TIKOL-515635 format. One record per residue (C-alpha): y, z, x; residue in one letter. Coordinates in steps of 0.5 Angstrom, whole numbers. Layout:
PT|Y|Z|X|A
...
//
This chain:
PT|-4|-22|-46|M
PT|-5|-23|-39|L
PT|-11|-19|-38|L
PT|-14|-23|-44|A
PT|-12|-30|-41|W
PT|-15|-28|-34|L
PT|-22|-26|-37|A
PT|-22|-33|-40|V
PT|-20|-36|-33|G
PT|-26|-32|-30|G
PT|-31|-35|-35|I
PT|-28|-42|-36|G
PT|-28|-43|-28|G
PT|-35|-44|-27|P
PT|-36|-48|-33|F
PT|-32|-54|-30|Q
PT|-37|-55|-25|G
PT|-42|-56|-30|R
PT|-39|-61|-34|L
PT|-43|-66|-31|A
PT|-49|-63|-34|E
PT|-47|-66|-41|V
PT|-44|-72|-39|Q
PT|-46|-79|-42|T
PT|-44|-85|-38|N
PT|-49|-90|-41|D
PT|-45|-95|-45|S
PT|-51|-97|-50|S
PT|-50|-90|-53|T
PT|-43|-91|-54|F
PT|-45|-96|-60|L
PT|-46|-94|-67|P
PT|-53|-94|-70|A
PT|-51|-101|-74|D
PT|-49|-105|-68|A
PT|-54|-111|-68|E
PT|-56|-109|-61|S
PT|-57|-102|-63|T
PT|-62|-104|-68|R
PT|-65|-109|-64|A
PT|-67|-104|-59|A
PT|-70|-100|-64|Q
PT|-74|-105|-66|E
PT|-76|-107|-59|Q
PT|-79|-100|-58|Q
PT|-84|-101|-63|R
PT|-87|-107|-58|F
PT|-86|-103|-51|T
PT|-84|-96|-53|G
PT|-78|-93|-49|A
PT|-75|-98|-45|Q
PT|-75|-97|-38|P
PT|-69|-97|-34|L
PT|-70|-103|-29|P
PT|-67|-103|-22|A
PT|-67|-110|-19|V
PT|-68|-110|-11|V
PT|-66|-116|-8|V
PT|-67|-119|-1|Y
PT|-62|-124|2|E
PT|-62|-128|9|R
PT|-57|-133|10|A
PT|-61|-138|14|G
PT|-67|-137|9|G
PT|-73|-132|9|L
PT|-78|-132|14|T
PT|-86|-130|13|A
PT|-84|-123|17|D
PT|-79|-122|12|D
PT|-83|-123|6|L
PT|-89|-119|9|G
PT|-83|-113|10|T
PT|-81|-114|2|I
PT|-88|-114|0|R
PT|-89|-107|4|A
PT|-83|-105|1|H
PT|-85|-106|-6|A
PT|-91|-102|-5|A
PT|-87|-96|-2|D
PT|-82|-97|-8|A
PT|-88|-96|-12|A
PT|-89|-89|-9|R
PT|-81|-87|-9|S
PT|-79|-81|-13|P
PT|-78|-83|-21|G
PT|-81|-90|-20|V
PT|-85|-92|-26|E
PT|-87|-99|-24|S
PT|-86|-104|-19|V
PT|-86|-112|-21|S
PT|-89|-117|-16|P
PT|-84|-120|-11|V
PT|-81|-126|-14|I
PT|-78|-131|-8|P
PT|-72|-135|-10|A
PT|-72|-143|-11|P
PT|-68|-144|-5|D
PT|-72|-139|0|G
PT|-66|-135|2|A
PT|-68|-129|-2|A
PT|-73|-125|-6|A
PT|-73|-120|-11|Q
PT|-77|-115|-15|F
PT|-76|-110|-20|I
PT|-77|-102|-20|A
PT|-77|-99|-27|S
PT|-75|-92|-28|Y
PT|-77|-88|-35|P
PT|-72|-88|-40|A
PT|-72|-80|-40|Q
PT|-70|-80|-33|A
PT|-63|-83|-34|R
PT|-60|-77|-32|G
PT|-64|-77|-25|E
PT|-62|-83|-23|L
PT|-56|-81|-19|D
PT|-61|-78|-14|E
PT|-67|-83|-15|S
PT|-63|-89|-13|I
PT|-60|-87|-7|P
PT|-67|-84|-5|Q
PT|-70|-91|-6|L
PT|-64|-95|-2|R
PT|-65|-90|4|E
PT|-72|-92|4|L
PT|-71|-99|3|L
PT|-66|-100|8|A
PT|-70|-96|14|A
PT|-73|-101|19|D
PT|-70|-107|16|L
PT|-71|-113|20|P
PT|-64|-116|23|A
PT|-60|-121|19|G
PT|-64|-119|13|L
PT|-60|-115|7|T
PT|-62|-111|1|V
PT|-59|-109|-5|H
PT|-61|-104|-11|V
PT|-57|-107|-17|T
PT|-59|-108|-25|G
PT|-58|-103|-30|P
PT|-61|-97|-26|A
PT|-57|-99|-20|G
PT|-50|-99|-24|L
PT|-51|-93|-27|A
PT|-52|-89|-21|A
PT|-46|-92|-18|D
PT|-42|-90|-24|L
PT|-45|-83|-23|S
PT|-43|-83|-16|A
PT|-36|-85|-17|A
PT|-35|-80|-22|F
PT|-38|-75|-17|A
PT|-33|-69|-15|G
PT|-28|-72|-21|I
PT|-26|-65|-22|D
PT|-24|-62|-15|G
PT|-20|-69|-13|L
PT|-16|-70|-20|L
PT|-14|-63|-20|L
PT|-12|-63|-13|A
PT|-8|-69|-13|V
PT|-5|-67|-20|A
PT|-3|-60|-18|A
PT|0|-62|-11|G
PT|4|-67|-15|V
PT|6|-62|-20|V
PT|8|-57|-15|A
PT|12|-61|-11|L
PT|16|-64|-17|I
PT|17|-56|-20|L
PT|19|-54|-13|L
PT|25|-60|-13|I
PT|27|-58|-21|V
PT|27|-50|-20|Y
PT|28|-49|-13|R
PT|24|-43|-14|S
PT|17|-41|-10|P
PT|15|-37|-16|L
PT|16|-41|-22|L
PT|11|-47|-20|P
PT|6|-42|-19|V
PT|6|-39|-26|L
PT|7|-46|-29|V
PT|1|-48|-25|L
PT|-3|-42|-27|L
PT|-2|-43|-34|S
PT|-4|-50|-34|A
PT|-10|-48|-30|G
PT|-12|-43|-35|L
PT|-11|-48|-41|A
PT|-16|-52|-37|L
PT|-21|-46|-37|C
PT|-21|-45|-44|L
PT|-21|-53|-46|A
PT|-27|-53|-41|V
PT|-31|-48|-45|I
PT|-30|-51|-51|A
PT|-32|-58|-49|V
PT|-38|-56|-45|Y
PT|-41|-52|-51|L
PT|-39|-58|-56|L
PT|-42|-63|-51|A
PT|-48|-59|-50|D
PT|-50|-58|-57|A
PT|-49|-66|-58|E
PT|-43|-65|-63|L
PT|-39|-69|-58|I
PT|-40|-75|-53|T
PT|-37|-73|-46|L
PT|-36|-79|-41|S
PT|-34|-78|-34|G
PT|-28|-82|-36|Q
PT|-26|-77|-42|T
PT|-27|-71|-37|Q
PT|-22|-75|-32|G
PT|-17|-76|-38|I
PT|-18|-69|-41|L
PT|-16|-66|-34|F
PT|-10|-70|-33|I
PT|-8|-69|-40|L
PT|-8|-61|-40|V
PT|-5|-61|-33|V
PT|1|-65|-36|G
PT|2|-63|-43|A
PT|1|-55|-41|A
PT|7|-57|-36|T
PT|11|-60|-41|D
PT|11|-55|-46|Y
PT|12|-50|-40|A
PT|18|-53|-38|L
PT|21|-53|-45|L
PT|20|-46|-46|L
PT|23|-44|-39|I
PT|29|-49|-40|A
PT|31|-45|-47|R
PT|29|-38|-43|Y
PT|34|-40|-38|R
PT|39|-42|-43|E
PT|38|-35|-46|E
PT|38|-31|-40|L
PT|45|-34|-39|R
PT|48|-31|-45|R
PT|44|-24|-45|T
PT|42|-19|-40|E
PT|36|-17|-44|S
PT|30|-21|-42|T
PT|26|-19|-48|R
PT|32|-21|-52|A
PT|32|-28|-48|A
PT|25|-29|-49|M
PT|25|-27|-56|R
PT|30|-32|-58|S
PT|28|-38|-53|A
PT|21|-37|-56|W
PT|23|-38|-63|R
PT|27|-44|-61|A
PT|22|-47|-57|A
PT|16|-46|-62|V
PT|17|-51|-67|E
PT|18|-57|-63|P
PT|13|-55|-59|V
PT|8|-54|-65|L
PT|11|-61|-68|A
PT|10|-64|-61|S
PT|3|-61|-60|A
PT|1|-63|-67|G
PT|3|-70|-67|T
PT|-1|-71|-61|V
PT|-7|-67|-64|V
PT|-7|-71|-70|L
PT|-6|-78|-66|G
PT|-12|-76|-62|L
PT|-16|-74|-68|L
PT|-15|-81|-71|C
PT|-20|-84|-65|L
PT|-25|-81|-70|L
PT|-24|-87|-74|L
PT|-27|-91|-68|S
PT|-33|-95|-68|G
PT|-35|-93|-61|L
PT|-38|-86|-60|N
PT|-34|-86|-53|S
PT|-27|-87|-57|N
PT|-30|-82|-62|R
PT|-31|-77|-56|G
PT|-25|-77|-53|L
PT|-21|-75|-59|G
PT|-24|-68|-60|P
PT|-24|-67|-53|V
PT|-17|-69|-51|A
PT|-15|-65|-58|A
PT|-18|-59|-55|L
PT|-14|-60|-49|G
PT|-8|-60|-52|I
PT|-9|-54|-57|V
PT|-11|-50|-50|A
PT|-5|-52|-47|S
PT|0|-50|-53|V
PT|-4|-43|-53|L
PT|-3|-42|-46|A
PT|5|-44|-46|A
PT|6|-40|-52|L
PT|2|-34|-50|T
PT|0|-33|-43|F
PT|7|-36|-40|L
PT|12|-32|-44|P
PT|8|-25|-42|A
PT|8|-28|-35|A
PT|15|-29|-35|L
PT|17|-22|-38|L
PT|13|-19|-33|L
PT|17|-22|-27|F
PT|24|-22|-31|G
PT|29|-26|-27|R
PT|26|-25|-21|A
PT|21|-31|-23|A
PT|27|-36|-22|F
PT|29|-33|-15|W
PT|33|-35|-11|P
PT|37|-38|-16|F
PT|37|-32|-22|R
PT|41|-34|-28|P
PT|46|-29|-30|R
PT|49|-27|-36|A
PT|55|-31|-37|G
PT|54|-35|-31|T
PT|55|-43|-34|G
PT|53|-47|-39|E
PT|46|-51|-40|A
PT|47|-58|-39|G
PT|53|-59|-35|S
PT|53|-64|-29|G
PT|50|-71|-29|L
PT|47|-70|-37|W
PT|54|-68|-39|A
PT|57|-75|-36|R
PT|51|-79|-39|I
PT|52|-76|-46|A
PT|59|-77|-46|E
PT|58|-84|-44|A
PT|53|-85|-50|V
PT|58|-82|-55|G
PT|63|-87|-53|R
PT|59|-94|-53|R
PT|53|-93|-57|P
PT|52|-100|-61|R
PT|53|-103|-54|R
PT|48|-99|-51|L
PT|43|-99|-56|W
PT|43|-107|-56|I
PT|43|-108|-49|V
PT|37|-103|-48|T
PT|33|-106|-54|A
PT|34|-113|-51|L
PT|31|-111|-45|A
PT|25|-108|-48|L
PT|24|-114|-52|G
PT|24|-118|-46|V
PT|19|-114|-43|L
PT|15|-114|-50|A
PT|15|-122|-50|A
PT|10|-122|-44|F
PT|5|-118|-49|V
PT|1|-124|-50|P
PT|-1|-125|-43|Q
PT|-4|-118|-43|F
PT|-12|-120|-42|Q
PT|-16|-115|-46|A
PT|-22|-119|-48|S
PT|-27|-115|-43|G
PT|-29|-115|-36|V
PT|-36|-115|-33|A
PT|-39|-109|-31|Q
PT|-39|-110|-24|S
PT|-31|-111|-25|D
PT|-31|-103|-27|F
PT|-30|-101|-20|F
PT|-23|-102|-16|V
PT|-26|-104|-9|D
PT|-33|-108|-11|K
PT|-34|-109|-3|S
PT|-37|-102|-3|S
PT|-41|-102|-9|V
PT|-48|-103|-7|D
PT|-50|-105|-15|S
PT|-44|-110|-15|V
PT|-46|-113|-8|Q
PT|-53|-114|-11|G
PT|-51|-117|-17|Q
PT|-47|-122|-13|E
PT|-53|-124|-9|A
PT|-58|-125|-15|L
PT|-52|-130|-18|S
PT|-53|-134|-11|R
PT|-60|-135|-11|H
PT|-63|-134|-18|F
PT|-61|-135|-25|P
PT|-55|-130|-27|G
PT|-59|-126|-32|G
PT|-65|-125|-28|T
PT|-68|-118|-29|G
PT|-64|-117|-36|S
PT|-66|-122|-41|P
PT|-63|-122|-48|A
PT|-68|-119|-53|V
PT|-69|-123|-59|I
PT|-73|-120|-65|V
PT|-75|-125|-70|V
PT|-80|-125|-76|A
PT|-87|-128|-73|A
PT|-87|-134|-78|P
PT|-80|-137|-75|A
PT|-82|-136|-68|Q
PT|-83|-143|-66|D
PT|-76|-145|-70|Q
PT|-73|-139|-66|V
PT|-75|-141|-60|L
PT|-73|-148|-61|A
PT|-66|-146|-63|A
PT|-65|-141|-57|A
PT|-67|-146|-52|R
PT|-62|-151|-54|A
PT|-56|-146|-53|V
PT|-52|-148|-47|P
PT|-53|-142|-42|G
PT|-60|-140|-43|I
PT|-65|-142|-38|V
PT|-71|-140|-41|S
PT|-74|-137|-47|V
PT|-81|-134|-48|E
PT|-85|-129|-52|P
PT|-85|-122|-49|D
PT|-92|-121|-51|S
PT|-97|-124|-56|D
PT|-97|-118|-60|R
PT|-94|-118|-67|V
PT|-92|-111|-70|V
PT|-90|-111|-77|D
PT|-89|-118|-78|G
PT|-84|-119|-72|R
PT|-85|-122|-65|V
PT|-81|-120|-59|L
PT|-78|-126|-55|L
PT|-74|-126|-48|D
PT|-68|-130|-46|A
PT|-66|-131|-39|V
PT|-59|-133|-38|L
PT|-56|-137|-33|A
PT|-50|-132|-32|D
PT|-50|-125|-29|P
PT|-52|-121|-35|A
PT|-45|-117|-35|D
PT|-41|-123|-34|S
PT|-36|-126|-40|E
PT|-40|-132|-39|A
PT|-46|-129|-41|A
PT|-43|-125|-47|V
PT|-40|-132|-50|D
PT|-47|-135|-49|T
PT|-50|-129|-53|V
PT|-45|-130|-58|A
PT|-47|-137|-59|Q
PT|-55|-135|-59|L
PT|-54|-130|-64|R
PT|-51|-136|-69|Q
PT|-56|-140|-67|A
PT|-62|-136|-69|V
PT|-59|-133|-75|A
PT|-58|-140|-77|A
PT|-66|-141|-77|V
PT|-68|-140|-85|P
PT|-73|-133|-85|G
PT|-72|-131|-78|S
PT|-68|-124|-79|S
PT|-67|-125|-72|A
PT|-64|-119|-68|L
PT|-61|-120|-61|V
PT|-60|-115|-56|G
PT|-60|-113|-49|G
PT|-55|-111|-44|V
PT|-51|-117|-45|T
PT|-51|-116|-53|A
PT|-49|-109|-52|T
PT|-43|-111|-48|Q
PT|-41|-116|-54|L
PT|-42|-111|-59|D
PT|-38|-106|-55|T
PT|-32|-111|-55|Q
PT|-33|-113|-62|A
PT|-32|-105|-64|A
PT|-26|-104|-59|A
PT|-22|-110|-62|E
PT|-24|-107|-69|R
PT|-21|-100|-67|D
PT|-15|-103|-66|L
PT|-14|-106|-73|R
PT|-16|-99|-76|V
PT|-14|-93|-71|V
PT|-7|-96|-69|V
PT|-4|-96|-77|P
PT|-7|-89|-78|A
PT|-4|-86|-72|V
PT|3|-89|-74|L
PT|2|-86|-81|V
PT|0|-79|-78|V
PT|6|-79|-73|V
PT|11|-81|-79|F
PT|9|-75|-83|L
PT|9|-70|-78|V
PT|16|-73|-76|L
PT|18|-73|-83|A
PT|16|-66|-84|A
PT|20|-63|-78|L
PT|26|-67|-79|L
PT|26|-66|-86|R
PT|28|-74|-87|A
PT|26|-81|-88|V
PT|30|-85|-84|V
PT|30|-81|-77|A
PT|22|-81|-77|P
PT|22|-89|-78|L
PT|27|-90|-73|L
PT|24|-86|-68|L
PT|17|-89|-69|I
PT|20|-96|-68|A
PT|23|-94|-62|T
PT|17|-92|-59|V
PT|13|-98|-61|V
PT|18|-102|-58|L
PT|17|-98|-52|S
PT|9|-99|-52|F
PT|10|-106|-53|A
PT|15|-107|-47|A
PT|10|-102|-43|T
PT|4|-107|-44|L
PT|9|-113|-42|G
PT|10|-109|-35|I
PT|2|-108|-35|G
PT|1|-116|-36|A
PT|6|-118|-31|L
PT|3|-113|-26|V
PT|-4|-113|-27|F
PT|-4|-121|-27|N
PT|1|-123|-22|H
PT|1|-117|-17|V
PT|-6|-113|-17|L
PT|-9|-119|-19|E
PT|-14|-115|-24|L
PT|-20|-119|-27|P
PT|-18|-117|-34|G
PT|-18|-110|-38|A
PT|-23|-107|-43|D
PT|-21|-108|-50|P
PT|-20|-100|-51|S
PT|-15|-100|-46|V
PT|-9|-102|-50|P
PT|-12|-97|-56|L
PT|-12|-91|-51|F
PT|-5|-93|-48|A
PT|-2|-94|-55|F
PT|-5|-87|-57|V
PT|-3|-83|-51|F
PT|4|-87|-51|L
PT|6|-86|-58|V
PT|4|-79|-59|A
PT|7|-77|-52|L
PT|13|-81|-53|G
PT|14|-78|-60|V
PT|14|-72|-56|D
PT|20|-73|-52|Y
PT|24|-75|-58|N
PT|21|-69|-62|I
PT|24|-65|-56|F
PT|31|-68|-57|L
PT|32|-69|-64|M
PT|30|-62|-66|S
PT|35|-60|-62|R
PT|40|-65|-65|V
PT|38|-63|-72|R
PT|40|-56|-69|E
PT|46|-57|-67|E
PT|48|-62|-72|T
PT|48|-56|-77|R
PT|54|-53|-74|L
PT|58|-59|-71|V
PT|56|-65|-75|G
PT|52|-71|-73|T
PT|56|-74|-67|R
PT|57|-68|-63|E
PT|50|-66|-65|G
PT|47|-72|-61|V
PT|52|-71|-55|V
PT|51|-64|-55|R
PT|43|-64|-56|G
PT|42|-70|-51|L
PT|47|-66|-46|R
PT|43|-59|-46|V
PT|36|-63|-46|T
PT|37|-68|-42|G
PT|35|-65|-35|G
PT|28|-61|-38|V
PT|26|-67|-42|I
PT|27|-72|-36|T
PT|23|-67|-31|S
PT|17|-66|-37|A
PT|17|-74|-37|G
PT|17|-74|-29|V
PT|11|-69|-29|V
PT|7|-72|-34|L
PT|8|-79|-31|A
PT|6|-76|-24|A
PT|0|-73|-27|T
PT|-3|-79|-31|F
PT|-2|-83|-24|A
PT|-7|-78|-21|A
PT|-12|-82|-25|L
PT|-11|-88|-20|A
PT|-15|-84|-15|V
PT|-21|-85|-18|L
PT|-25|-92|-16|P
PT|-25|-94|-24|I
PT|-21|-100|-26|L
PT|-21|-97|-33|F
PT|-18|-91|-31|L
PT|-13|-95|-26|L
PT|-10|-99|-32|Q
PT|-10|-93|-36|I
PT|-6|-89|-31|A
PT|-1|-94|-30|F
PT|0|-96|-37|L
PT|1|-89|-39|V
PT|5|-87|-33|A
PT|10|-93|-33|V
PT|10|-92|-41|G
PT|12|-85|-41|V
PT|18|-86|-36|L
PT|20|-92|-40|V
PT|20|-87|-46|D
PT|24|-81|-42|T
PT|29|-85|-38|L
PT|31|-91|-43|L
PT|28|-89|-50|V
PT|30|-82|-51|R
PT|36|-82|-46|S
PT|40|-88|-49|V
PT|36|-92|-54|L
PT|35|-86|-59|V
PT|41|-82|-59|P
PT|45|-89|-59|A
PT|42|-91|-65|L
PT|43|-84|-68|T
PT|50|-84|-67|L
PT|51|-92|-69|D
PT|47|-90|-76|I
PT|51|-83|-77|G
PT|50|-78|-82|P
PT|45|-83|-86|R
PT|40|-82|-81|V
PT|38|-75|-84|W
PT|37|-79|-91|W
PT|35|-76|-96|P
PT|38|-69|-94|S
PT|45|-67|-93|T
PT|44|-64|-86|L
PT|51|-67|-83|D
PT|55|-65|-89|T
PT|52|-59|-93|G
PT|49|-55|-87|D
PT|55|-56|-83|R
PT|60|-54|-89|R
PT|55|-48|-90|R
PT|55|-46|-83|A
PT|63|-46|-83|Q
PT|63|-42|-89|E
PT|59|-37|-86|V
PT|63|-37|-80|A
PT|70|-36|-84|G
PT|67|-30|-88|R
PT|65|-27|-81|S
PT|72|-28|-78|S
PT|75|-25|-84|E
PT|70|-19|-84|H
PT|72|-18|-77|S
PT|79|-18|-78|G
//
């Protein structure tokens, strides 16, 4: 088994550096084929062929451009035409206020994957020998795409280094052993190798869509999940080592006890993630199978490689604190006291905890998730050239210059559509793109007053669509950069209404099958949803009033929900599967107390590890990943420290044996266990 996994590591290691080859970070490719902006782009190609990727080059001088400046800019435009990859360069356009000028360098659409090299070359060329006081920036869709690619460069090394360092530190504190953290991290690393091989092959075959964001989440999810499953197995293994001298017998018992909750936990996460296949966005649909593959790889490593490695080292894996047979009971100390406290006052504790979470959930309406401008994708905008260039354009030109809204209409309705479009607030000008008529259709360009990636521009395009659609016989389609952003937001909002109920149904079915009950699964789902709402409320307070972020993409709540519900149920599965096991022997009340006592330490450690690994996403300078990192890390801690430790056990105790309805677990199974124990005692006598 060990040799097989080492072979996987040898093959999968090099693939991690090749994932960038199959990434797609262009937001327009994330939309479904029936989106209006997608259909508009297809019709636009009939007029202009494959759409070029414009890089808007903007020059600025605070006191106004001089004649020498304009000469330099025109010379730069000629040099840019010879820059690698540039297909064409537009004439230089001075700003009305005389303080800026711009030209557009266009790249072929098929050269999108080369922008991370060609745009830096263009920037270096234009910055050379620049007169003092004159600044230049490269922005537009091509500049933004290159900056996004640069932000994700080195994602694998940086993320893995931060996540592995954090996990190693926590494991050292938990186990006080130098060897166990190495085995756990090796298990997670091999799981990642297996996942990367599968993801690369599927993305290369264009069966799934892989973005930089999805790759970052995959790395973090595999490290966190593989560590969680390893912690559960090791905790049960150490518990068994205190009961028997044989390491093989201890592992056999531990594996059999851990396999059901681990598989149920992983199945919940996998099925929850696969619900993202119902999404209207290709990026979300891509995350579902990619992350699901990561979870499957994590389970395989935790249930095959890790047991083999632990058996190879025996009790020495726990050195210097080797567990000895007959040396103490698991779950003593702090968690024994917590379990007893929950057992004494369950109703008071669950009411107080639920009220506290409810107060935090009351701030959910303040969570701003209507979308953000593309220039707000970056956490530190001052160091991003494309963002600085867009701000310079906005100071001196109509904000939508270089990225107009595209209108494709029936030729007989052209004049009426022109009049209707020009009357829309926020539209600077509308002109025919050419005099050509293709299949009875004409192409119009509408310049927006606001930056093409801003929320104000999105509102303008929404009004523009309504205005041109109202023209009889126009059959109008509105596309372009801003329309793509509008359609992306609409698809994300629709996903919330579709994916969230699907995830809840899937989680309920898995829990019902695992616990053989109906009431308990409903209870667990209700607590996890309350925890998610409280987390979103915390996020609203921190994002708005502490970090002062510009808002969030509509997909942020969806991703946070999928991860928190699936992962939050994980810890409840670990707890309630053990509670069910103990209830069969000692009844519901004592089963809850005992289950909380013996699982408290390991589940808390697992939650802290997962929260810390997701928090590592914040090292990447992308707003979306910062928000996901915060929400998942905080949500996992809320689930671990409050929901699983207090709310769920207290509610279970207050409800009593009815929590297992319609089964007779508390009475029937306990009676049978007592009868078996009695017959064994008589036989021994």
